[in-house]
Backbone as a ProteinNet text record, in pm:
[ID]
protein_1_A
[PRIMARY]
XXXXXXXXXXXXXXXXXXXXXXXXXXXXXXXXXXXXXXXXXXXXXXXXXXXXXXXXXXXXXXXXXXXXXXXXXXXXXXXXXXXXXXXXXXXXXXXXXXXXXXXXXXXXXXXXXXXXXXXXXXXXXXXXXXXXXXXXXXXXXXXXXXXXXXXXXXXXXXXXXXXXXXXXXXXXXXXXXXXXXXXXXXXXXXXX
[TERTIARY]
1443.8	1351.2	1249.3	1207.2	1022.2	1074.3	1162.5	1173	1184.5	1221.3	1258.2	1135.8	1069.2	888.5	793.9	836.8	741.3	768.9	906.7	958.4	886.5	914.7	848.8	690.2	620	465.5	487.1	527.5	502.6	540.5	621	667.3	589.8	549.1	416.3	307.8	258.1	128.3	115.8	275.2	281.1	303	336.3	299	167.9	115.7	4	-91.8	-62	-157.2	-135.4	-31.2	38.3	-14.1	-52.7	-144.1	-222	-301	-430.5	-495.8	-395.1	-461.5	-416.7	-329.9	-260.2	-420.5	-435.8	-566.8	-721.4	-723.4	-862.4	-899.9	-741.8	-707.6	-757.4	-674.7	-729.4	-847.4	-933.5	-1070.9	-1137.6	-1131	-1194.8	-1190.8	-1045.5	-1045.1	-1114.7	-1127.5	-1243.9	-1368.4	-1385.4	-1569.4	-1556.6	-1474.6	-1487.2	-1521.6	-1417.6	-1443.5	-1557.8	-1598.8	-1703.7	-1847.5	-1836.3	-1965.9	-1955.6	-1842.5	-1827.2	-1883.3	-1843.3	-1922.5	-2021.2	-2092.2	-2229.9	-2333.5	-2277.7	-2331	-2339.9	-2259.3	-2217.6	-2301.6	-2324.4	-2369.6	-2522.6	-2574.2	-2742.7	-2763.1	-2689.6	-2674.3	-2695.3	-2618.5	-2653.4	-2770.6	-2845	-2923.1	-3055.2	-3053.2	-3113.4	-3134.8	-3002.7	-3041.8	-3075.9	-3037.9	-3082.9	-3241.8	-3274.5	-3429.6	-3487.3	-3461	-3557.1	-3531.1	-3421.2	-3444.5	-3529.3	-3519.2	-3615	-3753.7	-3785.7	-3925.8	-3987.5	-3838.5	-3909.5	-3942.9	-3846.2	-3882.2	-3988.4	-4032.4	-4176.4	-4273.1	-4284.2	-4398.6	-4448	-4441.9	-4481.6	-4435.1	-4238.5	-4170.3	-4192.5	-4033	-4074.2	-4022.5	-4090.7	-4092.8	-3917.7	-3951.2	-3810	-3777.3	-3885.6	-3895.1	-3853.1	-3899.2	-3889.9	-3707.3	-3671.6	-3549.5	-3435.8	-3495.3	-3401	-3405.5	-3545.9	-3521	-3429.2	-3477.4	-3390.1	-3201.2	-3182.7	-3051.4	-3040.3	-3122.3	-3092.4	-3119.4	-3194	-3160.3	-3047.2	-3013.9	-2859	-2750.8	-2783.7	-2700.5	-2703.9	-2828.8	-2830.3	-2823.7	-2788.1	-2779	-2558.8	-2552.4	-2414.3	-2320.9	-2415.4	-2381.3	-2366.4	-2492.9	-2509.5	-2410.6	-2338.6	-2296.4	-2103.1	-2083.6	-1956.2	-1889.6	-2006.8	-1896	-1956.5	-1880	-1874.2	-1842.6	-1756.9	-1771.4	-1832.4	-1928	-2026.8	-2146.1	-2145.7	-2293.3	-2283.5	-2174.6	-2166.7	-2149.8	-2135.3	-2179.8	-2304.4	-2365.3	-2511	-2577.7	-2590.3	-2603.2	-2539.6	-2474.5	-2465.1	-2559.7	-2543.8	-2678	-2766.4	-2823.5	-3005	-2936.6	-2888.6	-2877	-2919.3	-2847.7	-2866.8	-2983.7	-3063.2	-3201.8	-3291.2	-3252.9	-3310.8	-3197.3	-3180	-3065.6	-3113.4	-3197.4	-3187.6	-3311.7	-3260.9	-3298.5	-3221.7	-3308.6	-3199.8	-3100.4	-3258.6	-3201.8	-3087	-3069.6	-3022.2	-2842	-2846.6	-2775.4	-2685.2	-2738.1	-2725.7	-2640.5	-2693.7	-2606.1	-2506.8	-2509.9	-2372.9	-2265.3	-2323.4	-2205.4	-2146.7	-2278.1	-2175.1	-2114.4	-2093.8	-2041	-1880.2	-1880.9	-1790.8	-1685.9	-1757.9	-1736.8	-1632.9	-1680.4	-1635.3	-1489.2	-1505.8	-1409.5	-1272.5	-1260.4	-1172	-1196	-1296.4	-1329.7	-1383.7	-1366.2	-1450.9	-1475.8	-1406.9	-1485	-1570.4	-1559.4	-1699.1	-1799.7	-1771.9	-1896.4	-1990.1	-1917.6	-1945.5	-2019.2	-1976.4	-2047.2	-2194.5	-2203.7	-2344.2	-2429	-2343.2	-2455.7	-2498.2	-2449.3	-2459.7	-2576.8	-2590.2	-2685.2	-2818.6	-2780.9	-2898.3	-2956.4	-2938.3	-2952.5	-3006.6	-2991.1	-3030.3	-3121.5	-3130.7	-3290.6	-3344.2	-3330.1	-3503.8	-3410.1	-3398.9	-3295.8	-3365.6	-3477.2	-3505.8	-3449.1	-3393.3	-3347.6	-3236.9	-3277.1	-3193.6	-3103.1	-3075.4	-2985.3	-2843.9	-2882.1	-2782.8	-2709.5	-2825.7	-2732.4	-2644.5	-2699.3	-2614.7	-2518.7	-2524.5	-2387.5	-2273.4	-2354.2	-2225.9	-2178.2	-2229.1	-2176.1	-2063.2	-2070.9	-1991	-1854.1	-1874.1	-1771.8	-1725.3	-1760.3	-1728.9	-1629.4	-1663.3	-1634.6	-1473.4	-1496.7	-1392.8	-1326	-1358.3	-1278.8	-1227	-1269.3	-1186.1	-1159.2	-1238.8	-1180.5	-1236.3	-1349.2	-1409.5	-1542.2	-1476.9	-1548.9	-1669.2	-1669.6	-1747.3	-1897.3	-1850	-1888.6	-2010.8	-1932.4	-1970.2	-2100.4	-2068.3	-2156.2	-2332.1	-2266.9	-2416.6	-2496.8	-2434.2	-2520	-2560.6	-2479.3	-2597.8	-2687.5	-2671	-2797.9	-2875.3	-2866.5	-3007.4	-3065.7	-2982.3	-3061.6	-3155.6	-3109.8	-3179.1	-3306.3	-3289.8	-3377.3	-3522.7	-3434.2	-3554.4	-3640.2	-3562.9	-3611.5	-3550.4	-3612.4	-3588.9	-3591.3	-3674.6	-3669.9	-3667.2	-3554.4	-3500.8	-3413.9	-3389.7	-3252	-3167.6	-3152.5	-3063.6	-2978.8	-3116.7	-3084.4	-3041.9	-3046.7	-2954.2	-2821.9	-2789.4	-2666.6	-2626.5	-2694.2	-2636.5	-2582	-2677.5	-2694.2	-2535.4	-2495.8	-2383.4	-2253.5	-2280.6	-2159.4	-2121.2	-2245.1	-2236.9	-2205.7	-2257.8	-2137.6	-2039.7	-1938.4	-1829.9	-1790.9	-1842.3	-1751	-1747	-1850.3	-1809.9	-1720.5	-1701.8	-1604.8	-1480.2	-1480.9	-1343.1	-1301.5	-1408.5	-1401.6	-1296.6	-1419.5	-1369.8	-1256.4	-1204.5	-1074.2	-926.3	-956	-911	-860.1	-977.3	-988.2	-877	-925.3	-879.8	-748	-682	-484.7	-497.7	-532.6	-465.3	-465.5
1640.6	1653.9	1612.6	1593.7	1564.1	1380.6	1321.7	1164.2	1145.1	1236	1200.2	1173.7	1307.4	1315.9	1212.4	1135.3	1051.2	912.4	879.1	781	773.5	904.8	895	920.5	962.3	895.3	761.7	689.4	593.4	519.6	490	416	456.6	598.9	623.8	532.8	560.9	496	348.1	256.3	114.6	101.8	206.5	213.4	240.1	297.1	291.6	198.7	132.7	5.4	-97.2	-119.7	-222.6	-165.5	-58	1.7	-48.8	-14.1	-65.4	-159.8	-277	-408.6	-476.7	-419.8	-458.6	-447.9	-280.3	-302.3	-351.6	-368.4	-474.8	-573.5	-621.4	-813	-798.7	-673.8	-654.2	-605.7	-568.9	-514.7	-668.7	-742.5	-835	-977.4	-976.3	-1051.4	-1001.9	-891.1	-805.5	-838.8	-815.5	-845.6	-974.6	-1070.7	-1183.7	-1245.7	-1203	-1220.6	-1119.6	-1000.6	-963	-1080.1	-1085.8	-1188.9	-1315.9	-1386.3	-1505.8	-1449.4	-1346.8	-1296.9	-1247.9	-1195.4	-1161.1	-1283.2	-1382.2	-1513.2	-1579.1	-1613.8	-1669.6	-1562.1	-1437.9	-1373.1	-1439	-1431.2	-1438.7	-1559.4	-1649	-1810.3	-1789.5	-1757.8	-1738.5	-1706.5	-1608.1	-1519.1	-1606.4	-1691.5	-1789.3	-1896.7	-1963.1	-2050.6	-2003.6	-1887.1	-1807.5	-1818.9	-1732.4	-1713.7	-1862.2	-1955.5	-2079.8	-2157.3	-2117.3	-2159.5	-2156.1	-1993.7	-1889	-1956.8	-1964.1	-1966.8	-2121.6	-2197.3	-2339.1	-2388.2	-2265	-2273.1	-2231.2	-2106.6	-2028.6	-2143	-2255.3	-2342.1	-2348.6	-2211.9	-2198.2	-2311.2	-2301.7	-2430.4	-2372.5	-2320.2	-2294.6	-2454.2	-2425.4	-2586.1	-2568.8	-2705.4	-2737.1	-2693.2	-2701.5	-2647.3	-2472.8	-2431.9	-2300.8	-2246.8	-2342	-2321.1	-2368.2	-2435.9	-2467.5	-2309.2	-2284.9	-2178.8	-2037.8	-2062.3	-1920	-1951.1	-2063.3	-2085.5	-2101.9	-2141	-2107.1	-1981.6	-1884.7	-1720.1	-1676.6	-1728.8	-1645.8	-1704.3	-1809.2	-1839.2	-1782.8	-1771.2	-1717.4	-1534.1	-1477	-1335.7	-1306.4	-1455.7	-1479	-1492.1	-1579.8	-1612.4	-1441.8	-1393.6	-1250.4	-1157.8	-1161.9	-1063.3	-1144.2	-1256.4	-1278.3	-1362.3	-1391.4	-1458.4	-1610.1	-1665.5	-1818.5	-1867.2	-1856.7	-1945.1	-1965.8	-1840.1	-1832.3	-1878.7	-1873.8	-1949.1	-2085.3	-2168.5	-2283.2	-2298.3	-2231.7	-2284.3	-2296.6	-2174.6	-2146.3	-2273.9	-2271.3	-2467.4	-2533.2	-2546	-2706.9	-2663.4	-2564	-2584.3	-2683.8	-2605.4	-2585.2	-2775.2	-2856.2	-2967.2	-3062.5	-3021.4	-3079.1	-3061.8	-2991.4	-3017.8	-3052.4	-3040.5	-3108.8	-3156	-3292.4	-3334.1	-3368.4	-3358.9	-3399.4	-3328.4	-3164.3	-3058.1	-3052.4	-3089.8	-3073	-2920.8	-2844.8	-2717.9	-2650	-2670	-2645.7	-2755.3	-2874.9	-2960.3	-2947.9	-2862.3	-2816.1	-2647.6	-2574	-2449.4	-2478.4	-2553.8	-2601.5	-2675.1	-2744.8	-2827.4	-2622.6	-2570.9	-2446.2	-2369	-2330.8	-2272.2	-2388.6	-2502.5	-2598.5	-2541.4	-2561.6	-2587.8	-2437.3	-2291.4	-2219.7	-2167.7	-2212.7	-2252.6	-2292.8	-2410.6	-2512.9	-2645.7	-2674.6	-2809.7	-2902.7	-2910.8	-2966.6	-3093	-3182.5	-3356.3	-3368.8	-3244.3	-3206.9	-3164.2	-3079.3	-2980.1	-3107.3	-3209.5	-3340.5	-3445.8	-3468.2	-3526.9	-3500.3	-3334.4	-3299.2	-3269.8	-3236.3	-3241.7	-3429.3	-3528.5	-3631.3	-3675.1	-3604.2	-3606.1	-3570.4	-3474.9	-3391.3	-3433.7	-3540.6	-3587.7	-3711.1	-3809.6	-3923	-3848	-3771.3	-3678.2	-3672.8	-3594.7	-3587.2	-3557.1	-3695.6	-3725.5	-3623.6	-3556.2	-3473.8	-3325.7	-3316.1	-3142.4	-3135	-3031.1	-3004.2	-2932.2	-2828.3	-2745.5	-2816.4	-2928.1	-2996.6	-3085.7	-3159.5	-3241.7	-3146.5	-3014.2	-2874.9	-2880.5	-2816.1	-2814.7	-2893.2	-3047.6	-3203.8	-3189.2	-3140	-3104	-3064.2	-2913.4	-2800.1	-2856	-2897.7	-2993.6	-3101.6	-3183.5	-3273.1	-3214.2	-3100.7	-3068.1	-2960.6	-2895.4	-2766.4	-2858.9	-2861.2	-2921.5	-3083.2	-3163.7	-3261.6	-3328.9	-3266.3	-3281.7	-3410	-3464.7	-3565.9	-3527.4	-3526.1	-3483.4	-3570.9	-3717.7	-3783	-3811.2	-3772.5	-3730.9	-3609.5	-3529.3	-3435.6	-3400.8	-3458.6	-3482.2	-3586.1	-3659.3	-3737.1	-3667.2	-3592.7	-3458.7	-3365.2	-3315.8	-3204.1	-3297.8	-3421.8	-3463.9	-3493	-3514.9	-3556.6	-3392.1	-3319.8	-3184.9	-3140.9	-3191.2	-3201.3	-3241.6	-3377.5	-3473.4	-3433.2	-3385.2	-3355	-3222.5	-3157.3	-2989.2	-2910.9	-3019	-2949.2	-2816	-2721.5	-2604	-2479.1	-2518.9	-2421.9	-2329.9	-2283.6	-2177.3	-2273.3	-2359.6	-2426	-2540.3	-2611.9	-2672.6	-2617.2	-2452.9	-2427.1	-2434.7	-2365.4	-2346.9	-2503.8	-2595.1	-2760.9	-2766.3	-2738.6	-2784.2	-2697.9	-2603.2	-2539.9	-2576	-2650.5	-2734.7	-2841.4	-2899.6	-3056.1	-3077.1	-2930.8	-2934.2	-2884.6	-2822.7	-2780.1	-2863.4	-3004.6	-3128.4	-3214.5	-3222.9	-3314.1	-3269.6	-3105.2	-3066.6	-3144.7	-3051.7	-3125.6	-3274.7	-3367.3	-3492.8	-3548.3	-3475.9	-3528.8	-3469.3	-3364.4	-3305.7	-3393.5	-3452.6	-3536	-3663.7	-3722.3	-3817.8	-3824.6	-3710.8	-3693.1	-3674.3	-3636.9	-3641.9	-3736.1	-3884.7	-4005.8	-4104.1
5442.8	5551.1	5525.8	5470	5425.6	5424	5375.9	5390.2	5568.3	5645.7	5787.6	5819.8	5828.4	5843.1	5813.5	5759.6	5704.5	5740.1	5764.9	5809.3	5970.3	6045.9	6178.3	6183.6	6085.7	6068	6029.6	5990.3	5997.1	6102.5	6160.4	6286.7	6397.6	6394.7	6489.4	6450.2	6351.5	6284.3	6296.9	6290	6348.6	6463.5	6523.4	6700.9	6747.8	6688.4	6757.2	6727.6	6631.3	6594.3	6677.3	6723.2	6798.6	6957.8	7012	7127.2	7086.7	7000.5	6944.8	6982.8	6927.4	6923.3	7047	7141.6	7272	7310	7348.8	7406.7	7332.9	7234.4	7195.8	7233.8	7272.8	7310	7469.8	7555.6	7687.7	7705	7671.7	7625.1	7598	7507.3	7498.5	7642.6	7675	7782.2	7901.5	7933.1	8012.5	7995.6	7919	7856.3	7870.7	7827.9	7936.2	7999.8	8126.4	8261.7	8347.6	8257.1	8321.7	8309.8	8157.5	8132.5	8209.6	8221	8311.5	8468	8533.7	8684.8	8666.3	8583.7	8580.4	8577.1	8485.3	8458.3	8623.4	8700	8809.8	8912.7	8913.9	9006.5	8924.8	8822.2	8778.4	8857	8806.8	8875	9008.2	9074.6	9243.6	9284.1	9202.7	9205.4	9195.6	9115.3	9037.1	9156.4	9181.7	9332.7	9434.7	9488.8	9577	9592	9521.6	9462.5	9467.6	9419.4	9402.2	9526.8	9561.7	9737.3	9865.3	9809.8	9921	9855	9734	9689	9739.3	9687	9747.3	9894.9	9984.2	10140.4	10189.9	10089.4	10139.9	10110.3	10052.8	10066.5	9879.5	9804.4	9641.4	9573.9	9582.8	9484.4	9312.5	9282.2	9175	9065	8922.3	8861.8	8808.4	8798.9	8747.4	8614.6	8501.9	8395.7	8437.6	8523.4	8476	8559.3	8651	8658.9	8532.1	8467.1	8367.8	8230.6	8278.2	8134.2	8183.3	8283.6	8381.1	8312.5	8349	8356.6	8160.4	8101.8	7910.1	7905	7974.5	7952.9	7951.2	8053.9	8095.7	8005.4	7995.5	7868.5	7741.2	7693	7575.9	7581.6	7731.6	7697.7	7772.1	7751.6	7801.5	7654.4	7597.1	7443.9	7327.1	7401.3	7309.8	7350.7	7479	7471.1	7489.3	7439.9	7326.6	7485.4	7556.2	7690.4	7674.9	7581.7	7557.7	7692.4	7755	7868.8	7981.9	8020.1	8039.6	7998.2	7902	7870.1	7858.7	7828	7838	7954	8101.3	8275.9	8265.8	8209	8258.4	8177.2	8008.6	7986.4	7999.3	8094.2	8158.8	8316.1	8321.6	8454.8	8428.9	8288.9	8251.1	8229.3	8189.2	8121.9	8268.9	8387	8526.4	8497.2	8500.1	8519.8	8389.7	8289.9	8168.4	8070.8	8093.7	8003.3	7884.8	7881.3	7734.8	7640.3	7640.3	7568.9	7429.6	7345.7	7235.7	7188.3	7221.1	7140.9	7254	7370.8	7528.9	7461.5	7440.2	7423.1	7268.2	7192.9	7084.4	7113.1	7143.4	7239.9	7297.3	7393.9	7442	7362	7294.5	7165.6	7106.5	7065.2	6984.4	7057.2	7205.3	7334	7283.1	7281	7319.1	7167.9	7065.7	6941	6927	6935.3	6969.4	7051.5	7160.1	7212.1	7201.9	7072	7040	7069.5	7185.8	7236.9	7096.7	7022.4	6902	6955	7003.4	7056.9	7138.1	7279.2	7342.5	7274.6	7176.7	7138.6	7019.4	6920.9	6880.2	6940.6	7064.3	7190	7213.9	7226.1	7252.1	7128.2	7004.6	6938.7	6889.9	6904.6	6904.9	7004.6	7119.9	7228.9	7210.8	7122.2	7113.5	6965.5	6924.6	6795.6	6858	6950.4	7017.7	7099.7	7146	7237.7	7104	6998.9	6886.5	6745.9	6699.6	6599.2	6476.5	6468.6	6397.4	6372	6494.4	6523.8	6441.9	6344.1	6221.7	6252.2	6382	6444.4	6449.3	6561.3	6623.1	6474.5	6369.6	6233.4	6198.2	6165.5	6069.6	6154.8	6298.8	6351.1	6377.2	6386.8	6399.2	6252.6	6172.3	5999.4	6002.1	6054.1	6110	6136.4	6295	6359.3	6282.6	6227.4	6147.8	6051.9	5965.5	5875.7	5912.4	5971.6	6012.4	6126.3	6207	6329	6344.4	6267	6224.6	6119.9	5960.2	5844.9	5872.1	5898.2	5841.6	5740.8	5638.1	5528.8	5521.1	5515.9	5504.4	5537.3	5710.8	5832.2	5839.4	5793.2	5775.3	5659.3	5529.1	5440.5	5498.9	5573.6	5600.2	5681.3	5785.7	5849.5	5774.5	5640	5586.2	5493.4	5485.7	5424.8	5464.1	5580.7	5709.7	5684.2	5725.9	5743.2	5663.9	5501.2	5395.3	5385.9	5448.6	5458.8	5519.4	5638	5759.3	5725.2	5697.2	5648.8	5535.4	5433.9	5292.5	5212.4	5298.4	5277.2	5374	5462.2	5586.3	5513.4	5656.3	5553.6	5597.8	5675.6	5735.1	5651.6	5534.8	5428.6	5320.6	5316.5	5212	5230.8	5342.3	5381.5	5420.3	5453.1	5412.1	5229.1	5209.7	5049.7	5030.5	5048.9	4981	5068.9	5163.9	5253.2	5137.3	5125.5	5123.4	4965.6	4868.1	4771	4725.3	4849.8	4849.5	4911.3	5022.7	5051.4	4883.4	4847	4737	4613.4	4581	4533.2	4572.1	4722.8	4754.4	4746.3	4795.8	4758.3	4652.4	4544.2	4382.5	4361.6	4415.1	4380.7	4417.4	4556.1	4627.1	4558.3	4521.7	4445.3	4319.8	4252	4123.6	4102.1	4237.1	4260.9	4300	4370	4377.9	4268.9
[MASK]
++++++++++++++++++++++++++++++++++++++++++++++++++++++++++++++++++++++++++++++++++++++++++++++++++++++++++++++++++++++++++++++++++++++++++++++++++++++++++++++++++++++++++++++++++++++++++++++++

């Protein structure tokens, strides 16, 4: 009898875990949709507010409009609503297309959603706009390394991070990634 009770408890435990995992997935999807809806409402509010302001003669500066979209994107990012964050960053980039911080943030959102080529494009645009932008070079290295398995390109990006800002926190991480890549490449070459 005790054996049957144990089996029943284990069976209930595994069923409870399946139900819990399913509920967590549904909650994650709801959070993403709520985040997207919130960002759309915020964007609409910004657009309507700026139209009203500009219609009244005082006018909102273009930079303040971009800053509002960046703020919305950052809030969506913090909430885990990556699609909504990317949408807000895209709106900011329509206003300020060469902002390396926003280009990098948008690239990060695309990388997190699995759109590696799009992310790499944004990181490269950020580097073109600001060649010494360490964050974009670091993120380019991550995208090339993890998303494309382009270890040589990633190593180049990490080396540039070290050259541009050798004492930054990102430089320490870039150095660690670079050492890992060099080790990987040396073991790959040794197998040939």
